[in-house]
N, C-alpha and C positions, 0 to 999 in steps of 0.2 A: 590523454584527452586533449583534443584541439578545440580551443575556444573560437568560435566564429564571431568575427567582429572585434576581437581583441587586437589583432595586428593583421597586416595583409597576408592572404593565403599565398603559398608558393607551390611550385610543381611538386616539391618534396612532400608537402602536406597532402596533396592529392594522391600521391603514391601511397602514403601511409593509410589514408582513409579507404582507398579503393582496393589495395592489394595486401595490406597487413591487418585489416580489421580494426584500425584505430577508430574509436568512438569520438563523437563531437558533442559540444555543448554550446550554449549561447552566452556570450560575454554579457554580464549584467548591465554594464554601462551602455553598451551598444543596444541592448534590448530596451533600456530606458529611452534612448534616443528614438527608437522605432515607435514607442508609445507616444512620445512627445510630438513626433511628426504627424501621427494619426489625429491627436487631439487638436493640433494646430490646423490641420486640413478641415476638420469638422467645423471649427469656428470661422476660419477664413473663407470657406466656400459659400457661406450663407449670403444670399443676395448678390452673388457674383456669377459671371459666366465662366465656368471652368471646363476645359475640354475633358470629355470622357466621364464627367460626373453629371452635369445637366445638359450635355450635348450628345449628339450621335457621334459615330466614329468615322475616321478617314474622310472620304468625300461627303459623308452625311453629317459632318460636324456643324453644318449650318442649321440643323434641326434642333430646336430646344426640346429638352425632355422634362416633363412635369415632375414635381417632387415625389408624387406617389408612384411614379414609374422608374425612379432612378435605380433602385435595387434590382428590379427585373431587367433593366438594361445590362447590368453586369453579368447576370446569369445568362441572358441572351447572347452576350458576346462570347462567353466561354463555350456554350453548347453549339452555337452556329459555326464556330471556327474549328470544331473537331472534324476536319475533313481529310485527315492524313491517309496516305495510301502507301503501298509497297510493303517491304519487310519491316518487322518490328525492330527497333533499335535494340542492341544488346543491353543486358542489364547493367553492365559496367559503364556503358556510354550514358545510359539514363541516370545512373547514380551520380556520375560526374556532372551531368547537366543540373541535377537537383542541388548539388553543392554550389555550383555557379549561381543558380537563382537565389539560393539562400544567402550567399555572400553579398549579392547586389542589394537584396532587400534589407539586410542587416546594416547597410550604410546609413539607414535612417532618413532617406530622402523620397520615400515612395508613398507615405501617407496610409499605409496599410495597418490593419489591426494585428496585434502580436500573435493572435491565434495562428496566423499563416506560418510564421517562422518557427513556432513551437511544433506545429504538425510536420513541417518539412524536416526539422531535426529528428523527430521520432521516426519518420518513415526512412530516413537515411540510416539511422542506427539500427533499425529492424530489418534492413534490406528488403523493403517493400518498393517495387519498381513500377511506376505507371507504364501503361502500354502506350508507347509513342512510335510513330511510323516515320520512315526515312524520307518520304516525299510530302511536300506541302508548303515548305517555307521558301520564300525568295530572299530572306535575309535583309529586309528593308526596315519594316517596323519590327525588326528582330525576327524571332522564330515564332511568328504568330500562331501558325497551325500546330506545330509541335508542342509549344508551350500551352496551347489550349487543351491538349490531351492531358498534360500535367495538371492544369487547373481543374479539369473535369474530375480527376481523382481527388483533389483537395476538397471539392464540395461533396465528395462521397459517391460519385457516380462513375460509370465506366468500369474498366477492368485493370487489375494490377497483377504482376507476377510476384509470387511469394513462395519461397522454398521450391523454386523450379516449376511452379504451376501457375497458369493463368486463371485468375478467379475474380468474381465480382468484388469490387472495392469495398462495398458495405460489409461483406462477409469477413474479409481480412481485417478491416478496422475493428469489428466486433471481437475477433480472435485476439488481437494484440492490445485491445483496450484503448483505442484512440477514437476521437470524434471528428467528423468533417468540420471545415470552417463555415462560418456564417458570413455572408457578404455584408459589409457595413457601409462602405463608401465607394471605393474604386479598386477593390481587390481583384476583380476580373481583369481590368485593364493593366494593373500593376503586375499581374502574374504572367500575362501572355505577351507583354510589350518588352522585349529585351533579347539579348544575344546569347542567352545561357545554354541553349542546346548546341548551337554551333561551337561555342567555346568549350562546353563539356566534352564533346567528341574530339575537338582539337587538342584538348589537354591529354586525353588518352593517346591520341596519335603522337603527341610530343614524347610522352613517356616511352612508348614503344620505339619511336625513332632513335631515342638515346640507346636503347638496348640493341637495336639493329646496327647502329654505328659501331658499338663495341664488338658485336659478333662479326661484323665486316672486317674490323681490324684483326681479330683473332684468326679468322679464316685466311686472310691475306698473309699473316705471319707464318702460318703453317706452310703455305706454298713457297714463301720466300725462303724459309729454312730448307725445304725439300730440294730446291734448286741450288742450294748452297750459294746464295747470292752474296753480294758484297756489302759491307757495313756502311760504305759511304753514301748509299742511297738514302739512309735515314740519319745521317750524321748531323751533329749540331752545326758543324762548319758549313755544310751545304745549305741548311735551312736558315741559318742566321743572316744570310744575304738576301733573303726574301721575307719581308716582315709581315706575313699574314699570320694572324694569331692561330687559326685553326690548323693550318699546315704545320706550324711549329709544334703545336700540341700533339698532333698525330705522330709526327716524326719522333718527338721526345718519348711518347708512350711506347712506340715500337723499339726505340733504342734501349730503353730500360727493360722492356719485357724480353728482348732477345739477347741481353748482355751476357748470359751464361750459356748460350748455344754453342755447341761444338761443330755446328754446320756452317754458320755464317763466316765468311772469309774476309780478310783484309786485302784490299786491292794492291797495296804496296808489296805484299808478300807473294802475290801470284802473277801480277802483270807488270810490275815496275822493275823486274830484274832483267836488264838488257842481255846479260850473258845467257840467261835461261832461254830466251826467245830469239837469240841471234840467228839461228839457222831455220827458224820456222816461217813458212810463207802463209799458212792458214792456221789460225789459232784454234786449238781444241776448246779451250775455255771461252765462254761467251763474254765479250768485252762489256756489253751492256745488255741487261734483261729487257724483255718486252715491257711496254708501258704499263700493262696491268699489274706488273710485279714491281717495276722500278719506280713508278710514279704514284704509289698509294697515298703518301702524305699530300701530294698536290691534288689528287682527286677527292680524297675524303676530307681534306681540310675545309673546302667550301661547304661540304655537308655539315661539318661540325659548326662552322660559323653560322650557317642558316638555322640550325637547331638552337643555337645559343640566342640568336636574335628573336626567333619565334617564341622562345620561353619568356623573354622580356615582354613581348607584345601580349601574350596570353595572360601572364600574371597581371599586367595592367588592366586587361579586359575583365578578368575575374574579380578584381577589386574595384571595379567601376560601378557607378550608378548608370544603368543602361536602359531605363524605361523613360516614359514621357507622359505628362510633364514632370518636372522635378519639384518636389515639395520642400521649400527652403525656409524652415522656421527661423534660422539665424538672421536672415535678411528680410523676414516678414513678407515673402513673396512666393509666387509660383512661376517657374520658368519653362516655357515651351520650346522645344527644339527637336533634335534628332539623335540623341545618344543611343538609340536602339539600332542605328545603322551598322551593319556588320562588315564594313569594308576592311577594317584592320584584320579581322579573323580570316576573311575570304582571301586576301592577298597573301597572308602568311601560310595558309593551307596550300595555296597554289605553289608557293615557293618551296614548302616542305615536301610536297609530293614530287616535285622535280628533283629535289636533292635525294630523296629516297629512291627514286627511279634510277638516278645516276649510280647510287650505291648498288642497286640491283644489276645494272649493266656491268659494273666492275666485277661483281661476283660471277655473272654469266660468262664473261671473257676469261676469268681465271679458271672457271670450270672447263671451258673449252680447251684451255691449255693443258689441263689434267687429262682430258679425254683423248687428245690428239698426240699419239706417240711421236709423230713427225715434228711436232712443235717442241715438246718437252725433251725428247731424245733419251729418256731414261725410264719411262713407265710403260707397262703393257697397254695396248689400246683399251680405252674405256675403263682404265684401272681394273682390268679383269684379272682377278686372282685365281681363276679356274683355268680350264683348258681352252686355249684360243681356238676359235672356230666353233667349238661345242658350246661354250659358255659366252655370255654377252656382257657380263659385268654391269656397269652403270649406264650402258648405251642408251636405253630407253628413257632413263631419268633425265637425260640431257634434253630430250624433246620437251618434257614438261617445263624445265627451267627456261628454255628458249621461248616457248609460247607464252609463259607467264611474264617473262621480261618484256616481250612484245606488247602484251596487254598493258603493262605499266607505262610503256612509252606512249601508247595511245591515250591512256587515262590522264597523262600529264598535261594535256591541253588545258589552258586556264578556264576556270569558271568566273573569275573576278570580272572579266570583260564581257560576260554574257548577260548583260542587263536587258530585261524585257519589261517595258512599262505595263502596269496593270492597275487594278483598283480604281477604275475610272480615271486613269492617269494621275491619280493622287500620288501613287508610288511610281513616279516617272523615271527614276533611276534606282536600281536595286543592287545588292551586293552578291546575291547567290551564295552567301557564306555557308549556309547549311549544306547545300549541295557540294561545295568545295570541301567541307569537312568529311562528309560521308564518302566521297570519292577518294580522298586521301587515305581514309581508313582502309579502303580496298587495296590501294597501292601498298600500304604498310603490310597488310595480310599477305599479299603476293610476295613481297620482299622476304618475309620469313620463309616462304615456301622455297624460293630460290636458294637462300642461304642454307636451308636444311639439306638440299641436294648437294650443294657445294661441300659442306662440311662432312657429310657421309662419304662423298667421293674422296675428300682429302685424307680422311683416316684410312680408307682403303689404300690410298697411294703411299701413306706412311708405312703401312704393313708390307706393301710390295717392295719398298726400298729397305725395309728393316731399320728404319730411322727412329723408332719410337724412343729409344734410350739416348739418342743423340740430340733430341730436341731440347730447346730451352725449357726451363721450369714451367713457364707459362704455356709453351707449346705442348708439353706433356700433360698439363692440366686440361687443356682443350681436348687433346686426344682421348684422355681417360673419360672425360665427360660424355663424349659422343659414343665411345665404346661401351660405356655403362648402359647405354640405351640399345645400341645395335652392335653385337659382337662381330668380329671378323667373319666374313662369309666368302666361300669360293664357288659353291654351286649357285646356279640361278635360283632366285627366290622371289616371291611376291613382295614388291618393295613399298607399295603405297602405305601400308600400315606402319612400316618401319620409318618411312619419311615423315608420317604424321606425328609419330612419337618424338622424333628429333625436332620438328617444328614446334610442337607444344612445349618441349623443354626450352627452346630458345625464347619463346614468348614469356615463359615463367621465370627465367633466370637472366642475370646480367653479369658480364665479366668485369665491368667497372675498370677497364683499362684506361679509358679516356674520361676524365672527370668533367 
């Protein structure tokens, strides 16, 4: 059981809640602070002009709202902002967003009634997922449109997905025994004003990026072993003279994982013997491998560093108070500002998708090496285990990997700098953080597809060389994992279902080579 509000949430907490079924509860001390904030706001707001309680919103904040209309104002805000369009966000992304919103509200600076956090907790534990759409937010007052769809469900309206079906919210609430919230003061504004949707999607992207990095290292090592590369490419001595944390971590993970390989060679034993090569004009052994093989730590190191920093930023955002205004009982005041602005998340998502795209590009180049017998000099064309000419092997799968990599390259253009003023120029500079997060999710999905093609091709190559027993323990593990999904094949076969199974396996499992 994870207590929300007890201590800062981590990426590991998200993994447990989203993927292992860990339940959540509300920390009593934090819940008491939520109630205190609500009571303070009730008393403090009397006879004062407080944004979003007795004023309009955004550029209409200059309009005072009478006391008898203040609750209607909150309901109007929620319903009017339910303008989302495009595809529905996946249940896992929505659940992650709900955790983010709950975490922010449980900080006790939003002035909401505790009904809100109790209902959010129950929906999360029962896997009830509001219908939220990918398009609508510009990431300035946070995810206004997307969070309005969440708020709509919390007041008992709209639709939710439950047990795989899209159903009216009221019907599902009746079935699981919960009641919608009642608006008391500013529940509408507190619910839709924040960065929780972009951060929720971003956290899922982060968790998958970690898995992708590990699978990228695993697939790289299979190829490194197959070409009987040299150990100095990932040696401690080489990487100790370049003090990048990620590069060293990748190299160290590779060194440890391939330590018992019978295929990796020592340069001093094969190339440093002057007598052995005295009469040789052209060396049979490659003196240095292609960059996609030799430079894996230097290429994936920055990816790891990016993931590491992204995790820090996202965990900070998850544990932040990101609505407006901030209800501060301790200082007996209310502070207006812009904690809902999504620039931190937007920039990290742009950086992360560039990093994941570079990982995809590395996989595509390694795949090309496997496909091209003139490059690798030891495999049949397209790792074809059948009859050359009659059979085609993995030839067509390379087309898919190439086109998917190209799409990732195009999608890696930044959203962070695509600010467009709107809202009567009240929101005159925006983050586009939600768009950045959803586009990154597409890049992540594409990366899994490319790695699935590379790994299936790699195990076909291992069989072509009959190297399966010579691989390192880690290499044999990877080989067996993929072969448990798709056995060796020689005849041409319909591949898309096989590749989908490999992709789904990669998404659901982690090699944990790089911590």
